[in-house]
C-alpha positions in Angstrom: 166.8 103.4 -119.6 169.6 104.8 -121.6 173.5 103.9 -120.6 175.9 106.2 -119.5 179.3 106.6 -119.9 180.4 104.9 -116.0 184.0 103.8 -116.1 185.1 103.1 -112.4 183.4 102.0 -109.4 182.4 105.0 -107.9 181.1 106.7 -110.2 178.8 103.5 -111.2 177.3 103.9 -107.3 175.8 107.5 -107.7 174.0 107.4 -110.9 172.7 103.8 -109.7 170.8 105.4 -106.2 169.7 108.0 -108.0 167.2 106.0 -110.9 170.2 106.1 -113.8 171.2 103.1 -115.7 174.7 103.5 -116.4 177.2 101.1 -117.9 178.2 99.1 -115.9 181.9 99.1 -114.3 184.3 96.1 -115.3 184.9 94.6 -112.4 181.5 94.4 -110.9 179.5 91.4 -112.3 175.8 92.6 -112.4 174.2 91.4 -109.5 170.1 89.9 -110.2 168.4 92.0 -107.2 170.5 94.9 -104.6 169.9 96.5 -102.0 170.9 100.0 -100.8 172.2 100.5 -97.6 171.9 103.7 -95.3 174.9 103.8 -92.8 174.1 107.6 -90.9 176.5 110.2 -90.3 178.9 107.2 -91.2 182.3 109.2 -91.9 184.6 107.7 -93.0 183.1 103.6 -93.5 184.3 100.4 -95.4 184.1 97.1 -94.8 186.6 94.9 -94.2 187.1 92.8 -97.2 184.3 93.9 -99.5 185.3 96.3 -101.2 185.7 94.0 -104.7 181.9 93.8 -103.7 179.8 96.8 -102.6 179.8 100.3 -104.4 179.6 102.7 -102.7 178.3 106.4 -102.8 178.5 109.1 -99.9 175.1 111.3 -99.5 176.2 114.2 -97.4 177.1 113.0 -94.2 175.6 109.6 -94.8 176.8 106.4 -96.7 175.0 104.2 -98.7 175.8 100.9 -100.1 174.9 99.2 -103.2 175.1 95.6 -101.9 174.8 92.3 -104.7 172.2 89.8 -103.8 172.1 91.3 -100.4 171.0 87.3 -99.1 170.2 87.2 -94.9 174.0 86.9 -93.8 176.6 87.4 -96.1 177.7 90.7 -97.3 174.9 92.2 -94.7 176.5 90.2 -91.9 179.7 91.6 -92.7 178.2 94.9 -92.9 176.1 94.6 -90.4 179.5 93.6 -88.2 181.0 97.2 -90.0 178.3 99.0 -88.9 178.0 98.0 -84.9 177.5 101.5 -83.4 175.8 103.4 -85.8 172.7 103.8 -87.0 171.8 101.7 -90.3 169.6 100.7 -92.0 169.1 98.2 -95.0 166.0 99.1 -97.8 164.4 95.8 -99.3 166.3 93.5 -102.1 164.7 94.9 -105.9 165.8 94.3 -109.4 169.3 97.1 -110.2 166.9 99.3 -112.0 164.8 100.2 -108.9 167.9 101.1 -106.6 166.3 103.8 -106.1 163.6 102.2 -105.0 165.6 100.7 -101.8 167.3 103.8 -101.4 164.1 105.5 -101.2 163.0 103.3 -98.8 165.9 103.4 -96.5 165.4 107.0 -96.2 161.6 107.2 -95.3 162.3 104.6 -92.5 165.5 106.8 -91.1 162.9 109.7 -91.3 160.3 108.1 -89.6 163.0 106.6 -86.7 163.6 110.3 -86.7 160.8 111.6 -85.7 159.7 108.5 -83.2 160.1 109.0 -78.7 162.9 106.7 -78.1 162.3 103.1 -77.0 163.4 103.4 -72.3 167.1 103.2 -72.2 168.0 103.4 -76.0 169.8 106.6 -76.2 169.8 108.9 -79.7 173.3 108.0 -80.1 173.0 104.2 -79.9 173.5 102.0 -82.9 170.6 99.9 -84.9 170.3 98.0 -87.8 167.1 97.8 -89.1 165.5 96.1 -92.4 163.0 98.0 -94.5 161.3 95.3 -95.0 159.5 95.2 -91.6 157.8 98.4 -92.0 156.7 98.5 -96.0 153.0 98.1 -94.8 154.3 101.2 -92.7 155.9 103.1 -95.1 153.3 102.9 -97.4 150.8 104.5 -95.5 152.5 107.3 -93.6 153.7 108.0 -97.9 149.7 108.4 -98.3 149.8 110.4 -95.4 147.5 112.8 -96.9 145.3 111.0 -98.5 145.4 108.3 -95.6 143.8 112.1 -93.3 140.9 112.0 -96.2 140.1 108.2 -95.6 140.3 108.4 -92.0 138.4 111.8 -91.3 135.5 108.7 -93.9 135.8 106.2 -91.6 135.9 107.7 -88.3 134.1 110.7 -88.6 131.6 109.9 -86.5 134.1 109.7 -83.6 134.8 113.3 -83.3 132.3 114.5 -81.1 133.7 111.9 -78.5 135.6 111.9 -75.9 139.5 111.1 -76.8 139.7 108.4 -74.2 136.8 107.4 -75.7 137.0 107.5 -79.8 140.5 106.4 -79.1 139.4 102.7 -77.3 136.6 102.9 -80.1 139.1 102.9 -82.3 141.3 100.0 -81.1 138.3 97.9 -81.2 137.2 98.4 -84.1 140.1 97.5 -85.7 140.6 94.5 -83.4 137.3 93.4 -85.2 138.0 93.8 -88.5 141.1 91.8 -87.8 139.2 88.7 -86.4 138.0 85.9 -87.7 134.7 85.2 -86.1 133.8 88.6 -85.2 133.1 87.9 -82.2 133.0 89.5 -78.4 135.9 86.7 -77.2 137.9 87.2 -80.1 137.8 91.3 -80.1 138.2 91.1 -75.9 141.2 88.4 -76.4 142.8 90.7 -79.0 142.6 93.5 -77.1 143.4 92.1 -73.7 140.4 93.2 -72.0 137.3 91.5 -70.6 134.1 89.8 -73.1 131.7 91.8 -71.5 133.7 95.0 -72.2 134.4 94.0 -76.1 130.2 92.9 -76.0 129.1 97.0 -74.7 131.9 98.7 -77.1 130.5 97.1 -80.1 127.0 97.7 -79.5 128.2 101.0 -79.5 130.2 100.6 -82.8 127.0 99.1 -84.1 125.4 102.4 -83.0 128.1 104.6 -84.9 128.1 102.9 -88.3 124.9 100.4 -88.6 125.0 98.4 -91.6 129.0 99.8 -93.1 130.0 97.6 -90.1 128.5 94.5 -92.6 129.9 96.9 -96.2 133.2 95.1 -97.4 134.1 98.5 -99.0 134.3 100.5 -95.7 135.8 97.3 -94.1 137.6 96.8 -96.5 138.7 100.8 -96.4 138.5 101.0 -92.5 141.5 99.3 -91.9 144.1 101.9 -93.5 142.3 104.5 -92.2 143.0 103.0 -88.6 146.8 102.3 -89.2 147.1 105.5 -91.0 146.1 107.6 -88.1 147.7 105.3 -85.6 150.6 105.5 -87.4 150.0 109.4 -87.4 148.8 109.4 -83.8 151.9 107.6 -82.4 154.6 109.9 -84.6 153.5 113.4 -83.0 
């Protein structure tokens, strides 16, 4: 990526977040890794004593912090303390030239949170501090949601004529079956918190619907992301 003239720390931050490669400011040592932290509706925001370590760029009402060497605790811990009471998301640690990817992950996590109903006892204005590392799989599945829908129709189309409640229970059973080690009724029952006899009935119904596909490695490989994408979209909608 070609360098651009970027004489100050503030003008360095924006190109890094956008995925371009500026010349670093003289007073900022180039780190091995960075994480982008988005503080939502932050207004004027600063981390006490960290002006010489953080790069900051304003994006609308949000503040994006570029945190060098984002190890647990340390500078991230100070950011968390400063962001108390605000909605804040920490993107994954990446090489400097991939800072845009860390920022994109953080934004996707914020968008996903905005689409979800608030947890019981949590008010919309309450602060929260999230690490994207904890939900990278979900973000990956949602980012490819249109393809996931096509895959879901291929995998889960056999449930289309069933009552919604029964279809949901069978989808959960199929997921538990695919995730189990021995693929036995007791394992499925334990995973779902149901009686083993109930699990056996559901497994027999799955065998009727899917037949030999349940033993097909390709089907099992494709069914898991289809099931997870379907569940994520149901929870978001």
